[in-house]
N, C-alpha and C positions, 0 to 999 in steps of 0.2 A: 641594469644591475651592475655595479662595479665588481672588479675581481675580488676586492677585499670582502665585500658582503657575500659574494658567492662562496668564498672559502670558509666563512663562519656560519653559513646557513645550515639548517637542519631539515631533514626530509619531512618532519611533521609540521614545519612552519606553514602558515597559510600562504601558499604561492599559487600563481595561476598554473593550471594543468598544462603540461606540454603536449604537443601534438607529434611526438616522436613516431615515425613510421618504421624505424629500424633502430637496433641498439647503437649506442655510441661506438665509434671506431675502436678497434683493439690497439691500444697505445704501445703494446709490447712488440708488435710486428714492425720491422724496419721498412724503409722505402722499397717499393717494388715487391713487397710480400716476403722478402728474405729476412730471416732473423739476424739481428746484429749480435755478434759474438763477443764474449768477454765483458769487460767494462764498457759501458755505453751510457747514453743519456736519453731518456724518453721524456718528452714534454709533459709535465703534470696536467691533469684535466682541470679546466677552469669552469666546467659546467656546474650548475647549482646542484645541491643535494637532491632536490626533487627531480631534476633531469636525470641524474644518475640512477635514482630509485626507479624511475619510469623505464630507463634503459634495462635495468636488471629484471624488471617485470617482463619486458619483451623477451629477454633471454630465456626466462622460464617457459614462456609460451612457445618459443622456438624449439626447446627441448621436448615439450609435449607433442608438438607437431612431428618432430623427428622420430619420436618413439612410435607414434601411430603409423607413420609412413613405413618405418623399418619393419614393424610388426606385420603390416599388410604384405610387404615384400616377402617376409619370412613365411607367411602362410601360403602364398602363391608358390614360392620356391619349394617348400616341402611337398606340395601337391604335384608339381611338375617333375621334380627330380627324385623324390623318394616315395611317391605314391601314398603320402600320409595326409590325412585330414587333421591338421594341427589343432584346430579349434575343438574338434571332437575329442582328440587325445587329451587336450588340456582341460576337459570338463571339470575335473576334480582337483586341479592344480593350476599354477600360473603357466603362461606360455614359456617363460624362461626355464622354469623347472622341468617342463615337458621336453623342451629342446635338449637340455643337458641329459635327461634320462635316456632319450632316444640316441643321442650321440654316444653316451657311455655304453649303451647296449651294443651298438655297432662296433665301438672301439674294442670291447671285450672279445667279440667274434674275430676281429682282425688279429688281436693279440694271440688268440688260441691257434691261429694258423701255423705259427712257428716256422714260417718260411718267407721268402721275398714275395712281394705282391706281383700278381700278373698285371698287365696293362689295364685291364678292366677293373681289377681291384684297386689299383692306384688311382684310377679315375674316380671311383666311388669314395676312396679315402679323401681325395681333394674336395669332392662335393660335400662330404660330411664336415670337413674342417671349415668350409665356407658357411655351411648351415650353422655350425656352433658359433662362429665369429659374428654372424649376423644376429644370432640370439643374444650374444653378449652386448652388442651395440644397442639393441633395442632395450635391454635391461638397464644399461648405463644411462641412456637418454631418459628413461622413465624415472630412475633414481634421482638424476640431476634435476629434472623438472620439479620433483617433490622437495628436494633439498633446497633449491633456490626459493621456492614458495615458503618453506619453513623459515629460512633466513629472513625473508622480507617481513614476515610476521613479527620478528624480533628486532628489526633494524630501523624502526621509525624514528628513533631518537639519536641515531648515529650521525656524526658530523660528516661533511662533504668529503673530507680527505679519507676517512675510513670506509665510506661507501665506494669511493674510487678504488680503494684497495680490494674491496669485495668484487667489484667488476673485473679487476685484474686477475683475481683468483679464478673466476669463471672463464675469462679469456684464455688464461694459461691452460685450462683444461681442453680448450678448443684449438690450441696451436698444433701444428703438424711439422715434424722434423723433415728437413730436406735431405738429411744424411742418415743412413741406416743407424738405428739405435744400437746395433752391435758394435759400431765404431765409436760413437759418442753416446754412451748411455745417458738417459735422462729420467728423472722422477716422473712417473705417470699419474696424473691427477685423476684419471678415469679408472684406476684400479679399484676393484670392489673388495671390501673387507667387512668384518663384523665388529661392533664396538661395545656391546653391552651383554648382560647375562642372558638376554633374550635373543642374542645373535642377530640383532637388527643390522641389516645390510646397509652399507653406505659407500659412496665413492670417496676417494681421498679428497677430492674437491669439496664434497659435502661436509666431510669431517672438519676441514679447515674453516669453511664458511660458518659452521656451527660455533666455532670458538670466537669469532670476531665480535658479536654484540657484547658478550661478557667482558672481553678484554678491553673493548672500546669504553665501557663504563668504568671498569675497575683499574685499568692499567693503560690509559690512552696513549701515553708517550711511547709505549712499546709498539703500538700500531703505527704511530708516526714514523718511528724508526724503520719498521718493516716496509712501509710505503716508500721510504727513501731508498731502501735497498733495491726494490723493484725498479724504481726510477733510474738507478745507476747500474743495473745488471741486465745481462741477457736473459732469455727465458729459462735456460738450463739452470743458472745459478738462482734465479728467483724461485723456481719450483723446489730446488734443493733446500734453500734457506727457509722458506715459508713452512715446508713440511716438517722441519725440525725445530725451528726457533719458537714458533707461536705457542706450542703446547706447554713449554716451561719458560716462557719469557720472564726475565728478571723484572720485579716490580720496584724500580729505582728511577723515578721520574727525572731527577736532575741529571743522573748519569746517562740515561737514555737520550735526553735532550742534547747533551754535550757530545755524545757518541755520534748522533745523527750528523753533526757538522763534519765529522771525520770520514764519513762513508765515501764521499767522492774520491778522496785521496787513497784510501785503502782499496777501493774497488779498482782504481787505476793501477795501483802497484801490484795487487795480487791476482786480479781476474783478467788481466790483459791476454789477448790472443784467443786461441781456440778453446772450446770446452775440454774438460778432462776426458781421457779415454777409459777411465774407471772412476768410480765414486767411492773409493776406499778412504781410510782415515787420513791419508797423506795427499788427497786431491786438493787442488787449490780452492774448490768450493767449500770443502770442510775446514781448511785453514782459515778462510774468510769468516765462516760461521763462528768458529771458536774464538777468533779475535774479537768480533763484534760482541759476542756473548760475554766475554771477559770484561771488555771495556764498559759495558752498560750494567755490570753487576754491582750489587750494593757495596762491595768492599773497595771499589774504585773511588779514589778521592777526587771530588769534583774539581778542586783547584789544580790537581795534577793533570786532569784531562784538558784543562785550559792551557796548561804549560806544554802538554803534548802537541796540541794544535799549533802552538807557537813554534815548537821544536821542528815539526814537520815543514812548516812554512819556511823556517830558517834554513834547514838543510836543502830544501828544494831550490832556494834562492842562491845559496853559496856553493853547494857541492854539485858541480856539473860533471866532473870527471871521476870523482871519488864516490864511495858508497858507505857513509858512516853507519856503524851497527847501532840499532836501537832495539833494546829489549823492552817490549811494551809493558810487561809485568813490573819490571824495575821502575818504570816511570809512573804507572798508575798507582802503585802501592808505596812508593818511596817517600822519604821525608820531604815534605813540601818546601820547607824553609831552605834546606840544602840545595834542592833542585833549582829553586828560584834564584838563589845567590850565584850558583855556578852557571846559570843561564846567561848571566851578564857577561861572563868571560867567554862563553862558548863561541860566539861569532868569530872572534880572533883565532881561536883554536881551529875552527873549521877552515878558515882562510889559510892558515899555515899548513894544514893537512892537504888542502887542495893544491897549494903551491908545490908541495913535496910529493904529491901523488900517493898519499897514505890514506888507508881506510881505518879510521879511528873508532874506538868504542865510545860513541857519544853518550849513551845512557849510563855506561860505567863512570864516565867523567862527571855527569850531572848528579848521580846519586852518591858517588864515593870520592869524587875528585881524584881518580886514579892517575898514575903517572903515564902519560901518553907517548913518552919518548921511546 
C-alpha cells in the first residue's frame, strides 16, 4: 500500500486484518526514551487507518489488564498492611470508593490528633498514601479502558490522520515526566473529573477522546491542525494545547488549513527551549495556543494568512541580525490590498534596516505604510 493510499484510508474500509502483537510506538517520546523539549518534529505515522485502529484496541486491552493487576495488588496490599479484606468491604460499593472511604476515615483520625506524628504514625500515614494512590491508579486504568472502548465504537469512519491523533492522546496519558512536576508543571491527562448532570466520571484523556469523532465529522480541518501541533510540539505543549483548543475549536476550514502551514514557524519561534515553570496566562504554551486560535478563527482573512506566510518567509531570509516587529492581528485583519501592495516594497525596507541594524515595525509598514525613519 502506498503512503498516499494509507493517508486517505479509513478504519471501516475492507482491509486485511493486521496481526499487531503490541500497540504502535509512541511517536511523542524522543530517542532514548527522553522527551524532546520545546519545538520539535515527530515523524507522522504512515500506518493505515486499520493498523492504528487495531493499535488503539490493544491499548484498551492493556488498560484493562493494568486495572486488573493493580486491583489484585491493592487487595493483597490492604490485607497485608492494613488487615482489611477489601473485597468484603467493597461488597456494596466499588473497590475505588471503598479505598477512598477507608483512606478518609484514617485521614480524619490523624487530623484529630492535633500533633506531630510519631515514627509509627508516620509509617502508617505513608502506607495509607500508597494505598490511596494505588486505588487511584486502578480507577484511572479502569476508566481509560472503558473510555478507549467507547471511542472505538464511534471512530470507525475517522480518517487515518485523526486516528493517529487519537493514539497520540492515549500515548500522552502514558508519558512520564523525567523532571519533577513541581519544577515544570504539566497537564495531567489522567486527572479524574465529572462531566455531566449524573456526575459521570472521566479522565481528561477520555474527555478529549470523546470529542474527536464529532470534530472529525463536523470540523475535520481543526483536527488536522491539532495533529500538526502535536507533530511540532513536545509532550508538555501538546497536552496543554489539546486540553484547551479542541473543546471550542473554531470551525473555519480555510483558515485552519492555512494556519496549519504556519505551525512549524510559530512553534520554533515561541516554544523553543525548556517547558514553562508555570502554566499561567503569560506562559509560552498559552501564547502559542492563543496565537493559533486567533489565526484559525473565522475573522482571519484567508488571503492575509497567505501574505503572513510570505512575510515570515521574507523576514527569515533577510533579517538575520535584526528582529522586525510583526503584529499578527494587524496582518490577519488588515486591508488585503494595502498589505499586498506594501509587500512589494518591504524586501528593500528590510534590507536597509538590516544594513543599519534597525528593528522596524514590519506590520505597521504593511498595514499603514508608516514612516520607518
